[in-house]
C-alpha positions as semicolon CSV with decimal commas, in nm:
position;residue;x (nm);y (nm);z (nm)
1;X;1,530;-1,329;1,713
2;X;1,306;-1,413;1,441
3;X;1,469;-1,390;1,033
4;X;1,348;-1,047;0,935
5;X;1,061;-1,243;0,681
6;X;0,865;-1,382;0,949
7;X;0,887;-1,011;1,187
8;X;0,592;-0,741;1,175
9;X;0,660;-0,431;1,006
10;X;0,588;-0,155;1,351
11;X;0,444;0,190;1,343
12;X;0,635;0,461;1,337
13;X;0,665;0,846;1,377
14;X;0,876;1,151;1,331
15;X;1,073;1,093;1,667
16;X;1,171;0,705;1,627
17;X;1,506;0,787;1,461
18;X;1,708;0,581;1,197
19;X;1,909;0,336;1,201
20;X;2,338;0,343;1,231
21;X;2,561;0,277;0,987
22;X;2,635;-0,009;1,145
23;X;2,273;-0,175;1,204
24;X;2,240;-0,055;0,804
25;X;2,536;-0,268;0,706
26;X;2,424;-0,595;0,960
27;X;2,008;-0,632;0,874
28;X;2,194;-0,544;0,469
29;X;2,390;-0,859;0,516
30;X;2,070;-1,046;0,561
31;X;1,895;-0,917;0,257
32;X;2,078;-1,072;-0,088
33;X;2,063;-0,839;-0,369
34;X;1,973;-0,525;-0,197
35;X;2,180;-0,232;-0,188
36;X;2,205;0,100;-0,051
37;X;2,154;0,388;-0,332
38;X;2,198;0,668;-0,116
39;X;2,263;0,700;0,314
40;X;1,820;0,681;0,323
41;X;1,721;0,376;0,089
42;X;1,760;0,027;-0,001
43;X;1,706;-0,100;-0,367
44;X;1,617;-0,398;-0,552
45;X;1,576;-0,516;-0,904
46;X;1,384;-0,756;-1,055
47;X;1,400;-0,910;-1,414
48;X;1,125;-1,166;-1,536
49;X;1,036;-1,322;-1,880
50;X;0,726;-1,083;-1,998
51;X;0,543;-0,858;-1,877
52;X;0,269;-1,038;-1,699
53;X;0,539;-1,183;-1,419
54;X;0,626;-0,820;-1,347
55;X;0,289;-0,699;-1,313
56;X;0,168;-1,032;-1,075
57;X;0,529;-0,902;-0,855
58;X;0,425;-0,594;-0,845
59;X;0,048;-0,701;-0,713
60;X;0,242;-0,929;-0,468
61;X;0,444;-0,686;-0,355
62;X;0,171;-0,442;-0,331
63;X;-0,052;-0,630;-0,089
64;X;0,284;-0,732;0,163
65;X;0,292;-0,363;0,139
66;X;-0,059;-0,264;0,297
67;X;-0,081;-0,555;0,532
68;X;0,219;-0,392;0,677
69;X;0,170;-0,048;0,609
70;X;0,509;-0,042;0,445
71;X;0,514;0,107;0,094
72;X;0,769;0,096;-0,135
73;X;0,828;0,272;-0,463
74;X;0,806;0,083;-0,747
75;X;0,899;0,134;-1,063
76;X;0,775;-0,063;-1,318
77;X;0,873;-0,170;-1,696
78;X;0,819;-0,447;-1,943
79;X;1,075;-0,714;-1,742
80;X;1,174;-0,526;-1,481
81;X;1,062;-0,412;-1,145
82;X;1,285;-0,193;-0,886
83;X;1,151;-0,116;-0,544
84;X;1,315;0,134;-0,343
85;X;1,278;0,144;0,039
86;X;1,317;0,419;0,270
87;X;1,093;0,486;0,587
88;X;0,957;0,871;0,472
89;X;0,874;0,957;0,852
90;X;1,238;0,986;0,953
91;X;1,380;1,019;0,654
92;X;1,626;0,732;0,656
93;X;1,605;0,357;0,653
94;X;1,457;0,165;0,927
95;X;1,359;-0,166;1,090
96;X;1,138;-0,239;0,868
97;X;1,253;-0,155;0,533
98;X;1,454;-0,437;0,616
99;X;1,177;-0,621;0,715
100;X;0,996;-0,575;0,433
101;X;1,265;-0,658;0,211
102;X;1,284;-0,958;0,329
103;X;0,947;-1,059;0,302
104;X;0,976;-1,010;-0,095
105;X;1,292;-1,163;-0,177
106;X;1,084;-1,498;-0,048
107;X;0,876;-1,446;-0,404
108;X;1,197;-1,505;-0,545
């Protein structure tokens, strides 16, 4: 199987199901600097030198999200951006969350 950042996201619906605890643990090992904030979210804080860098990052993340049709929650401040993924359709984590996190990791 290809690395997470090389995989495309797949359509998810309410019947798709969530990852189990072992799957989450295995995928989390593949995406450095991300943490589980609840059973239903993964999150990472990105730090920058200034606001321009932060906004450039946010715009690139938005482009990835649009391309993959999987959108994170973003908290943006002057030198930080907190990125949070969960799959709302299933109220938990899916492979798509980890794929997008891996793609974003490639930016930094």
